[in-house]
N, C-alpha and C positions, 0 to 999 in steps of 0.2 A: 426299660430294659434292666433287669437285675441280673448281674452276672452270678451272684452266689447260688441262687435257687433255680435259675433258668438258663440252661446251657444253649437254648435256641437263639437267645439274643446275641450270643457270640458268633454264631453262624451267620446272621444276618448283618453283622457289622461291616464286612467288606463290601456287600451290595450297597448299603446306605452311604458309605464313603465314596463309592464309585458314583452314585447318583449325585451327591454333593459336588464331586469334581466335575461332572459333566455340566451341571447346571452353572457352576461358577465359570467354567470355560466358555459357555455360550454367552455369558454376560460381558465378557472382556471385549468382544468385538464391537457391540454397540457403545460401550463406554469409551473405546478408543476413537470411534467415529464421532461421538459427541464432543470429545476433547478437541479433535482436529477441527470440527466446525466452529467451536469457540475461538480457537487460535486464528481461523480464517476471518471470522467476523471482526476480531480485534484487529487484525491487519488491515482490513479494508477501512475501518474507522480511522485508524492512524494514518493511512495513505490519504484518505479524503481530507483529513485536517492539514496535512503537510501541502497538498495540492492547493487548498484553499489559502494557505499562508503565501504561497507563490503569487496567486491571483491578487490577494489583498495588498501585498507589498508592491506589486507592479501598479495597481491602481493608486496607491498612496504616492508613489513616485511620479506618477503622471500628473496628479493634482498639485503636487508640490512644485513641479517644473524642473527644468534642466539643472544639473549640478548635484542632485541628491544621490546617495549611494547606500544600499543596504546589503547585508550578507545573511543568507538564510541557510541553516544547516538542515540537511535532509538525510533521512535514514529509511529506506524502503525494504530493510531486510525482514524476512518472514521466518517463522518457526513451523508453519502449517504447510499443507500441500499446495495452497495458493501462494504464488510468489510474484515478485516483480520481474518483468522482462526488459522493458525499456521505457523511457519518458522522452517525449519530444515537446520542447518549450518553444512556442512561437513558430513562425514560417516566414519565408521570403515575402512573396506577394500572394501566397495561397490562401485558401479558405481557413486555415488554422493560424493565421498570423497574430491573433489575439487569444489563442487557447493554449492550454496544457493538455496533452494527450498522453495518458499513462497506459501501457499495455501490460496485462497479466500473462502468466505462463499458460493459463488455460484458454487463451484467445480473447478474453473479455477485455474491453477498454473502458477507461473513465475519462471523460472529456469535461474540462471546465473552462469557461470563457470569461474573459474580462469584458463586461458589458457597460458598466457605469462608473467611470468612462471607459470606452473601448481603448485598449492599449496595444500597440504594436510591440510584440516581443520578438527580438532578433539578435544575432550575433554581429560582430564587427563586420563580417563579410556580407551581411544582409539576409542570412538564411536562418532557419530555426536551429536550436541547439538539441542534439540528440545524444542522451546518456544511457549507457547500458550498465553502468555501475550502480548498485543499490545505495551506496553511501557516498555522498559528496556535499560540497559547499557550493552555493550558488550566489555569485555576486551580481547584483542588479543595480544599474544606474541609469538615470534619466538624461536624455540627450535630445537635441534638436538639429535637424539637417535641413537647412533652408526653411521650408514652412512645415515640415513633418517631424512630429515629436515621436519618440520611440523609447523603449526601455531596452538597454543593452544587457544581455544575459551572458554570463561567463562561468564556466565551472572551474572551481579552484581544487 
């Protein structure tokens, strides 16, 4: 496009600029969705590591026996569209007494269970701990009640 000798090029410039603008605007949506997918994938990986740290700490305390205490700092905050809704740690005498159940805002759940050794996770009252705050510290300590060993979980 030579502007000095060809005035037709000047007439086609607005059309070319409009085509470039349309193509650029069409690529913004897929790029935004790709960024959101990356954020969600990073969030799920981070959450999985933190849930695994709860499980491994409980198993370590069970193996060590009564008297041990550990504190785990947890941060389930998210920057993507997928986010933390709540986490249930342990249960009274229910099916999830050795499990950590994390629920996401989209309805999905992540369940991890202490299996080797099986560990009863409970509060002082004998029920599971339910947290709806995405950032908290969890204090875990090993106890024995008669012949039953358990890991006491408390949010700080």
